[in-house]
N, C-alpha and C positions, 0 to 999 in steps of 0.2 A: 382748330381746337385751341382754346386759350391755354396759357402756361399753367394756370391754377387747375384746370380740368385735367391736363396731362399729368401733373404731379399727383392728383387724387387717384387717377387711373393706375399709375405706377404703384402707388402705395397699396391700393386694393389688390393688385396682381401679386405683390410681394407677400401680403398677408395670406392670400389664397394659396400661394406656393408653400409657405411655411406650414399652413394648416394641412396641406396634402402630405408634406414630408412627415409631420407629426403623426398623421393618420397611418401612413405607411409603416413608420417605426412601431407604432402600437400594434398594427396588424401582424407584422412579422414576429414580434415578441410573443403574441398570444398564439400564433400558429405553431411556434416552436414549443410552447408549453403543451399544447394539445398533442403534438407528435411525440414528445418525450413521455407524456403520461400514458398514451396508448401503447408505446413500445414497452414501458415498464410493466404494464398489466399483462403482457404476453409471456413474461419470464416465469419459469418455475419457482424462482425464489420469491417473487411477489405473490404468486398463487399459494405458496406454502406459508408465508409469513404475514401477509397483509390483506389478502383477498377478503372483502366484506367488512373491512375496518372503516367505520364511518369517519374516524378522525383523519384518515388519509385522504378521503374525498374532500373533507373540509380544507386540508392543507393544499390540495390542488386548486380549489376555488380561491384560496387566499393568495397563492402564488400568481394565479392568472390576473388577479386584481392588481397586485403590486407591480407587475411588469408593464402595465398599460402605457405609461409614459416614461419608462426607465431607459437609461442608456445601456450599452452593451455589457459593461462590467456588472452593473446591478442585475441585469437580466441573467447573466451567468450565475451569480450568487443565488438568485431566486430559483433558477432551474435546478441548481445543486441540491436545494432543500427537498426536492422530490426524490432524490437518491439517498439522502441521509438516513431515513428510517429503515432502509432495507439492510438487514444484517447479511450482506453478500459482498465480500471484499474483492471479488474478481471484477466487479463493475468498474468501468472507467468513464470519465467525462472530462473534456478539455476543449479549449478554444482550437478550432481547426487551424493547423499550421498555415502560416501566411508570412512570407518574407517581407511584405510591405508593412506589417504591423509594428507599432511602437510599443515599448515597454509600458506596463500599466502601474508604474510606481506612484505612490502617494506618500507625502511627508506628513506625519502626524504632529500636532502641536503638543509635544511632551517635553518635560525637563529631563534631558538625557542623563545628566550627572546624578540627579536624584534617583532616577530609575535604576541606574547602574548600582548605586549603593544599596538600594532596596533589594535588588535581585541577588547581589553578592551574598546576602545573608540566607538565601534559600538552601535547604538541604539538597544534597546531590540526587536524592530519590524523588524530589518534588518536580512536578511538570514545569512549574515556573522556575526561572533562573536564567543564567547567562550561558549561551551556546556559541559554538565556533564552527566556521566553515572556511577552510583555508586561513588567510591572514585576517579575516574579519570576525568581529564578535557581534552577537545578536542578543536581544532581550526578549524573553517570552513572559508575558504578564497577563493576569486575569482582568477582564473588564466587568465580569459578573460571574455568578456561579457556574454558568454554562459556556462562557465564551472567553477566548484568549487572543491576544495579538502578538505577533513576532515582528520586531522592528530591528533595523540595522542601527547599532548603537553609535555609529559615526555621525548619522544625520537624521535619525528618526523615520527613515523610509519604511513603510509597511511591507513586510515580506510575505506574511501568512496571516490568515484568520482561521482560528481553530475552534471547533464546536464539539462539546461533549455529546456522546451518544448514550442511549439507554442500555446498551449492551456491552459496556466495558472499554470502549475505545474512544477515539476522537476522529472527526472528519476535518480535513484541512483544505482550504482554498489558498493555493500558493500563487504568488505573483512574480512577474519579471522574467520569465523564461524567454530565451531568444526564439522568435517566431511563434511562441505560444505564451502570450502574456498572462494567462491564468489557466489553472488546471485544478481539478478536484483530486485529492489524495485520500483514499479511504483508509480507515484503521491506523491512524497515527497513534503510537504509544511510546512511552519512555521505557526502554529496556537497557539496563546496564549503561546508562549515560548516553544512549543513542536514541534520537527521536526517529524511530523506524519509519521508513517510507519517505524520509526527507534527508538532505545532506548535513543536517545539524547534529553536533555532538557536544556533550558537556565537558569533555576533557581532551586535551591535545596529546595525552600520553599514548604510547604505542599500544594498540589493542591486539591481543592474541586470539580473540574470538573469531576473527575473520579468517577464512581459509584463503591462502595464497592462490592466485590464479594459475592454471595449468593449461597446457596445450591439449591435454586429453581429459575427457570427462570421467574415465574409469581407470583405476589403478589398483594393483595389489602388490604388497611387498612384505617380506618377513622383517620383524623387529626383534630386538633383544628380549630375553626372558620368556621365550616361548609364545610371543604374541604376534599376530598377523595384523596388517593394516589394509583396509579396503576403502578406497575413496569412490563415492558415487556422487558425482557433481551435477548431473542433469538427467532428467527422465523425459526430455523432449521426445514426443512421439512422431517426429518426422522420420522419413525413411533412412536418412543418413545416420541419425543418432541411434535408431533401432538396430541398424546393421552393426554399428560400432559396439553397442551394448551386447549383441549376440556373440560377436567375435571375442569380446572380453570374457563373457560368461563361459564360453567353451574352455578358456584357459584356467578357470577356477573350479568349475563343476567337477566334483569328485576329488578335488585336490586340496581342500581346506582341512588341514589336519592340526592346526595350531590349537593349543589349549584355550587361548584367549583370542578374540577377534574384535578389533576396533573398526567400526563401520562409520565412516565420516560423511555425514549429510549436511555439513555446514555449507551455506551459500547455494544449496541445491534449489533451483528456481522452479522445480516441479516438472510437470509434463503429463504422462498418462500411464495407465497400467500396461499398455502394450510394451512399454520399456521396463517398468519396475516390477511387474508381477513375478517374473522368473527369479528375481533377487529375493522377494518376499518368500517364495516357496523354498528357495535354497536355505535361507536363514531360519525358517521354521523347522527345518530338518537338522540344522547344525547342532552337534552334540556338546560343543564347548560353550564357554561363557562369552556373551556378546555385549559389547559396550558401544552404544550409539552416541556419536557426537552431533549436537544440534545447536543452532544459534538463531538469532532473530531474522536471519535471511534464509532460514529453512522454510520453504513455502509450498503450499498446494499439495501436489501428489507426493512430495517428499514428506509432508506432514501426515498424509494418509498412510505412508509406509510405516512411520513411527507408531501410529495408532494400531496398525495391524500387528505390530511386533511387541509393543511395550509391556503387555500383560503376561508375556511368557516368563517363566521362572528363571530362565537363564539369560534374560535381557536386562541391562541397566542403561538408562539414558543419562547423559551428562552434558553440561553446557549451560545454556540459558533458554529462556522462554522462546518458543518458535513464533513465527509471524502471525498465525491466526487467520490465514487466508486459505481456507480448506474446502469449504462446501460449495456446491453449484459449479462454477467454472464454465468454460465454453468449449464445445466440440469443434467449432469451425473458425473462431476468431474473427468473425465479421463485425465491422463497425457500421454505425448508422449516422449519416449526415443529416442533421435537422434541416427543415425546409429553407431557412434563411441562409444556410451554408456556413454560418458562423461557428457552429458548435458540433462536436463529434461525440457520440455516445457509444460505448462498448458494452453491449448487453451480454447476459449469460443465458445459456440454454440447457444446462444440465440439472437433473434432479438432485436434491440434497438429502442425506440421511441423518436421522436424529443423532446418532452416535458422533458424527463429525460436527454437526451444528453446535454441539455442546462446547466445542473448542473455538468456534468462529469468533473472531475479534478478541479472544482471550489468549490464544496460543496454547501450546502443550508445555507444561512445566516439566523440567528434567527431574530425574530422581536425585541427581547430584549436581549442585551448582558449581561451576568452575569460575575462577577469578579471571576476568578479561585482561588484567594488567600484570598478573604474577609471572606468567611465562607461557611457553608453548603448550597448547591444549593437549597435544598428543603426549607430551611429557607428563603433564598433570594427570592424564588418564592412566599412564603407566605407573605413576606413583600410587594412584588409587587401587590399581590391580594388585600391586604388591601387598596392600593392606587387606585385600579380599581373601577370606578363608577358602 
């Protein structure tokens, strides 16, 4: 075989191999799209909110077209678009953890000094602005009326891409996590200077809205001025937490005699009625005045507890807007690995009710707003109680 023929054969082989690789990439991308689309259609939230919606079918077809020759990062962003329209914030989607993966950082060609000056003028209640995480500062700016970028102001590295939703919140694709270079964060909103769902905040001042961590999920103690304080930090429905909740419940059932009762649901990450229902029943029978503390980390079943109690005449809610992650949820917590193995989807399987859906992505507003920087929220609540007739 001549040298020229050999070179031609090698080139032909390389072209063929590249073509096969491209075909394999295209095939796994589209297989992932189909698997995610089928999984979404099985969920109660899809059936309640989007079943029969022709625009969602068109979105699926558009996503499938756009991933044909896309790399992994673009494919993840396109797959996320299938989750965006569903007003169900218990959903999860992320790059399957892999210790061999490298960070997905991208530097954007922006004038950092100019951007910093522009964002420094933004109002504290505007989504755009300068944010902080640890010793670093970040700039969140709009690219059009529906989309925003979050960049590290040290070097212009893209940290997040944020998209407005039609139901009052934002969806965020966040980059750079260790072993998980990109993940979808549902229902990102700015609440009292915190971009909830992310580690970014607009102020480095000490915040009193966050409840300090404790070794125990349940606590009761007497306060001054005839008030009692009950902290309910977790309604997780696993056997261990249910047992702890029952043991605690026995110590307070029939013994709540204070004229005023502060019920602290801050940072309660939710759970199930197997844990929370007895507290709902107890508080509905309580004869004194109840003051419920809530914050942006009050989530899921904790929000359901607030909905169950807030319309009682003897209940006042205080704090800040809750998370807005209430409806649907998951009984079993099962995740689904898409066929390529690159992406993990966390579906929901619970039916949602209209009363709760009204708060999804919006959160529950308190009757009384508390200042996150002024001082301890229990003390602020006691000050409010003193002014209550």
